[in-house]
N, C-alpha and C positions, 0 to 999 in steps of 0.2 A: 674615599670609601664611605658607603652609606652607614648610618648609625641608627640603632633601634632603641626604643624605650617600651617596655612591656609592664603593665600594671594590672592589678585586680582591685575591685572596689566592692564594698558591702553597703547596701542601701537599707534603711530602716523601713521604707515603704516600697511597694512594687515600682519598678522602673518605668518611667514615662519616656519612651524612646523619642517621640516627636518633640517633646520639650528639650531633651538633651541635644538633639541635632542643631537646634537653633542657637545654641550657645558657643559653637566653635567658629571663631573668626580670627583674622589676622595671622594666619599661618605663613611661615617663610616659604618662598618659592621652592618647589620640589619636595614639600612635606606631605605625607599622607598619614591620616589618622583613621583607624578602624576600631570600632567598639563592637564587642560581641557579647551575647547573652550566655551566662553560665547557668543561671536560673532566675526566677522572678525577682530575687533580691540581690543578685550579684552579677557584675559584668566585668569583662576584661577589656583592656585597651592596648592596642599595638600602634606605635607611632614610628614612622620611618622618616629620617631626615637626610638631606643630601650629603652631610658630612658631620663629623663630631664638632667641628667649629660652628656650623649652623646651629646644632643642638645647644652648644654652650652659650652662644649668643642669645638664644631664645629661652634659656633655662629659667631666668628670673620671671619672665612672663608666664611660663608654665606654673611656677611656684605660686604666683599671685592668683592665677586662675584656679588652681587646686584649693587654695585657702578659701577663696570665695565659695567654691562649689561645696566644700566640706561643711561650711556653715549654713549655706542656704538650702542644701538638699539633704542634710542629715545623712552623710555618707562618710565612710572611712576607707582609706587605702590600706589594703591588706598585704600587698606585695609590690615591689618594684625591682626590675632588672634592666640594666643599661649596658650597651656595648656595641662594638662594630659588627656589621653584617659581613660574614665571610662566605656564605653560600646563599645564592638567590636563584631558586628554580621557578620558572614560569612557563606556562604553555600558552 
C-alpha cells in the first residue's frame, strides 16, 4: 500500500522555487514529491512512497534533509501528517 507524508512550511523570506527544486536528490524508486504554493511565504509538500517500509527506510534521510533546510533556508515546519493512502483517484 502506498504511503503519504504531507507537511506545511513557513519561510521568513519569499520562496525561491528554482533553488528549492535543485535540492531534491536520492529519492527511493517509486517516490513522488510535490511542493505547492500556499502564499509567498508558505508552501505545502506532499510525498508519496511505494510503501510504509520504503518511507521508514528513508525517514532518517528525510530528517537530516529537513534539519539542513531549516537552518540554511530559515524555514519552519508548521504541520506534518503521515499515513497509508486508501483512495487514489486519477484521470
